[in-house]
C-alpha positions as CSV (number, residue, x, y, z in Angstrom):
1,M,5.2,98.9,142.9
2,T,5.6,100.3,139.4
3,A,2.6,101.4,137.5
4,P,1.8,99.2,134.5
5,A,2.3,100.3,130.9
6,L,-0.8,101.2,129.0
7,P,-1.9,100.4,125.5
8,T,-2.2,103.4,123.2
9,L,-5.5,105.2,123.5
10,S,-7.5,106.6,120.7
11,P,-7.9,110.4,120.5
12,L,-11.6,110.0,121.6
13,E,-10.6,107.8,124.5
14,A,-8.1,110.3,125.7
15,R,-10.8,113.1,125.3
16,V,-13.2,111.0,127.4
17,L,-10.6,110.5,130.2
18,G,-9.7,114.2,130.1
19,V,-13.3,115.3,130.4
20,L,-13.9,113.1,133.4
21,V,-10.9,114.5,135.2
22,E,-11.9,118.0,134.3
23,K,-15.5,117.7,135.4
24,Q,-14.6,116.0,138.7
25,R,-12.7,119.2,139.6
26,T,-14.9,121.8,138.0
27,V,-18.5,120.6,138.5
28,P,-18.4,118.1,141.4
29,D,-22.1,118.3,141.9
30,T,-22.8,116.6,138.6
31,Y,-20.0,114.1,138.8
32,P,-19.8,111.2,138.0
33,L,-21.1,112.0,134.5
34,S,-24.0,110.5,132.6
35,L,-23.3,109.5,129.0
36,N,-25.2,112.5,127.7
37,A,-23.0,114.8,129.9
38,L,-19.9,113.0,128.7
39,V,-20.8,113.5,125.1
40,A,-21.4,117.2,125.7
41,G,-18.0,117.5,127.4
42,C,-16.2,115.7,124.6
43,N,-17.8,118.0,122.0
44,Q,-17.4,121.2,124.0
45,K,-16.4,124.1,121.8
46,T,-14.3,125.9,124.4
47,S,-11.1,124.7,126.1
48,R,-10.8,121.9,123.5
49,D,-8.2,121.3,120.8
50,P,-9.2,119.8,118.5
51,V,-12.9,120.4,118.7
52,L,-14.7,117.1,118.1
53,D,-18.2,116.1,117.0
54,A,-18.4,112.6,118.5
55,A,-21.6,110.7,118.4
56,E,-23.1,109.0,121.4
57,P,-22.3,105.4,120.2
58,E,-18.6,106.4,119.6
59,V,-18.3,107.9,123.1
60,Q,-20.0,104.8,124.6
61,A,-17.4,102.6,122.8
62,A,-14.6,104.7,124.1
63,V,-16.0,104.4,127.7
64,D,-16.3,100.6,127.3
65,H,-12.7,100.3,126.3
66,L,-11.5,102.6,129.1
67,R,-13.5,100.4,131.5
68,M,-11.6,97.4,130.3
69,L,-8.4,99.2,131.1
70,S,-9.8,100.1,134.6
71,L,-9.3,103.8,133.7
72,V,-13.0,104.4,133.9
73,I,-15.5,102.9,136.4
74,E,-19.3,102.9,136.3
75,S,-21.2,104.1,139.3
76,S,-23.8,101.7,140.7
77,G,-27.4,102.7,141.6
78,G,-29.7,105.2,139.9
79,R,-31.7,105.0,136.7
80,V,-28.9,106.4,134.5
81,A,-25.4,104.9,134.3
82,R,-22.7,107.4,135.4
83,Y,-19.0,107.2,134.9
84,A,-15.9,108.3,136.8
85,H,-12.2,108.2,136.0
86,N,-9.8,105.9,137.9
87,A,-6.6,107.3,136.3
88,D,-4.9,108.4,139.5
89,R,-5.0,104.8,140.9
90,V,-4.2,103.0,137.6
91,L,-1.3,105.3,136.7
92,Q,-0.3,105.8,140.3
93,L,0.1,109.5,139.9
94,P,-0.5,112.5,142.2
95,S,-3.4,114.9,141.5
96,Q,-1.0,117.5,140.0
97,S,0.2,115.1,137.3
98,I,-3.3,114.0,136.5
99,A,-4.3,117.7,136.1
100,L,-1.5,118.3,133.7
101,L,-2.3,115.1,131.7
102,A,-6.0,116.0,131.5
103,T,-5.2,119.5,130.2
104,L,-2.9,118.2,127.5
105,M,-5.5,115.6,126.5
106,L,-8.1,118.3,126.2
107,R,-6.2,121.3,124.8
108,G,-3.2,119.8,123.0
109,P,0.5,120.7,123.3
110,Q,1.4,123.7,125.5
111,T,4.3,125.3,127.2
112,A,4.8,125.0,131.0
113,G,3.6,128.6,131.4
114,E,0.5,127.9,129.3
115,L,-0.2,124.8,131.3
116,R,0.0,126.6,134.6
117,I,-2.7,129.0,133.4
118,S,-4.9,126.3,131.7
119,C,-4.7,124.0,134.8
120,E,-5.8,126.7,137.2
121,R,-9.3,125.3,137.7
122,L,-7.9,121.7,138.1
123,H,-4.9,122.5,140.3
124,K,-3.2,125.8,141.1
125,F,0.5,125.5,140.7
126,S,2.6,128.0,142.7
127,D,5.0,128.7,139.8
128,I,6.2,127.5,136.4
129,S,9.1,125.5,137.9
130,S,6.6,123.4,139.8
131,V,4.8,122.6,136.6
132,E,8.1,121.7,134.9
133,G,9.0,119.4,137.8
134,F,5.9,117.4,137.4
135,L,6.3,117.3,133.6
136,H,9.8,115.9,133.9
137,E,8.5,113.2,136.3
138,L,5.8,112.2,133.8
139,A,8.5,112.2,131.0
140,E,10.8,110.0,133.1
141,R,8.2,107.5,134.3
142,P,9.7,104.0,134.7
143,A,6.8,102.3,133.1
144,G,7.1,104.6,130.1
145,P,6.8,108.4,129.5
146,L,3.3,109.9,129.6
147,V,4.5,113.3,128.2
148,V,7.2,114.4,125.9
149,E,9.0,117.7,125.4
150,L,8.6,118.8,121.8
151,P,11.4,120.5,119.7
152,R,11.3,124.3,120.1
153,Q,9.5,126.0,117.2
154,P,11.1,128.8,115.2
155,G,10.8,132.1,117.1
156,A,9.4,130.4,120.2
157,R,10.9,131.2,123.6
158,E,9.7,128.0,125.3
159,N,9.3,124.3,124.4
160,R,5.9,122.8,124.3
161,W,4.9,119.6,125.9
162,A,2.5,116.9,124.6
163,Q,0.9,113.8,126.1
164,C,1.9,110.3,124.9
165,L,-1.2,108.4,125.9
166,T,-2.3,108.5,122.2
167,G,1.1,107.6,120.9
168,A,4.0,109.7,119.7
169,P,2.9,113.2,118.8
170,A,3.1,114.3,115.2
171,P,5.7,117.0,114.2
172,E,4.3,120.4,114.8
173,A,3.8,123.0,112.1
174,P,5.1,126.5,113.0
175,S,2.6,128.2,115.3
176,A,1.0,131.6,114.7
177,A,2.7,132.8,117.8
178,G,6.1,131.9,116.5
179,S,5.4,133.6,113.2
180,A,4.3,136.7,114.9
181,T,7.5,136.7,117.0
182,E,9.6,136.4,113.9
183,A,7.7,139.2,112.3
184,G,8.4,141.5,115.3
185,S,5.1,141.4,117.1
186,D,4.6,144.2,119.7
187,I,2.8,142.0,122.1
188,T,4.9,141.1,125.1
189,V,5.1,137.7,126.8
190,G,3.4,139.2,129.9
191,E,0.5,140.7,127.9
192,L,0.0,137.4,126.0
193,A,-0.1,135.5,129.3
194,A,-2.6,137.9,130.7
195,L,-4.8,137.6,127.6
196,K,-4.7,133.8,127.8
197,A,-5.5,133.9,131.5
198,N,-8.6,136.0,130.8
199,V,-9.7,133.7,128.0
200,A,-9.3,130.7,130.2
201,R,-11.3,132.3,133.0
202,I,-14.1,133.3,130.6
203,E,-14.1,129.8,129.1
204,G,-14.3,128.3,132.6
205,E,-17.3,130.5,133.6
206,V,-19.1,129.6,130.3
207,S,-18.5,125.9,130.9
208,V,-19.9,126.1,134.5
209,L,-23.0,128.0,133.3
210,R,-23.5,125.5,130.5
211,E,-23.3,122.6,133.0
212,L,-25.9,124.4,135.3
213,L,-28.2,125.0,132.4
214,T,-28.0,121.4,131.3
215,R,-28.7,120.2,134.8
216,L,-31.7,122.6,135.2
217,C,-33.2,121.5,131.9
218,A,-32.8,117.9,132.8
219,E,-34.6,118.5,136.2
220,L,-37.4,120.4,134.4
221,G,-37.7,117.7,131.7
222,V,-37.0,120.0,128.8
223,S,-34.3,120.2,126.3
224,I,-32.1,123.2,125.6
225,G,-33.8,125.2,122.8
226,S,-37.2,123.7,123.3
227,P,-40.3,125.9,124.0
228,E,-41.3,126.4,127.6
229,P,-43.9,124.0,128.9
230,G,-47.4,125.1,127.8
231,R,-46.1,127.6,125.3
232,P,-46.8,126.7,121.6
233,K,-44.0,126.8,119.1
234,K,-43.8,129.9,116.9
235,S,-45.0,129.3,113.3
């Protein structure tokens, strides 16, 4: 059975879907997500490109549309509505492909090498050729491509890939990395990959700590930044 074609998603709808996939893998104890947690994930400052400032009603509207498409389902029970993604079943894709799509929705266009590093917390690919294999499967999907390989930028050594769920990607401006290569940068590809891996690791650790802090504050009934119970505010 061939997976159905999907209507074009808005950038915020793609962000919501990507956040749900990410949090399912990285913070399973707090998944499915409440609307507040989903808003925080959409507006997260790390591991996001572009950084958004979406309001709660906007995120709720995006969730409602994704539910109509069966890409998101609402959990039953409990005082607070919680949401989970259903992308793997609707799109009929393996977990590796879902991880790649989510990373592209959250972080924007990347090379296969960058995707392997960025996806590490969602799925650990053995090598770059494995990443490329799943990317080509997504690009050649019978119901329509979900990713596209972008033209190589001046000075770049690899092509970047972009997701197609939000429509055809806009032409890319020359990247800073490409400009540095043309100018004769002394940074090697291996050094750059190592730096990106360290940044991704730190961003992941910060994200987990933020999730734990949010959950702890919710259990204590206080908001982040509010004074401790019984302690007066400073004048």
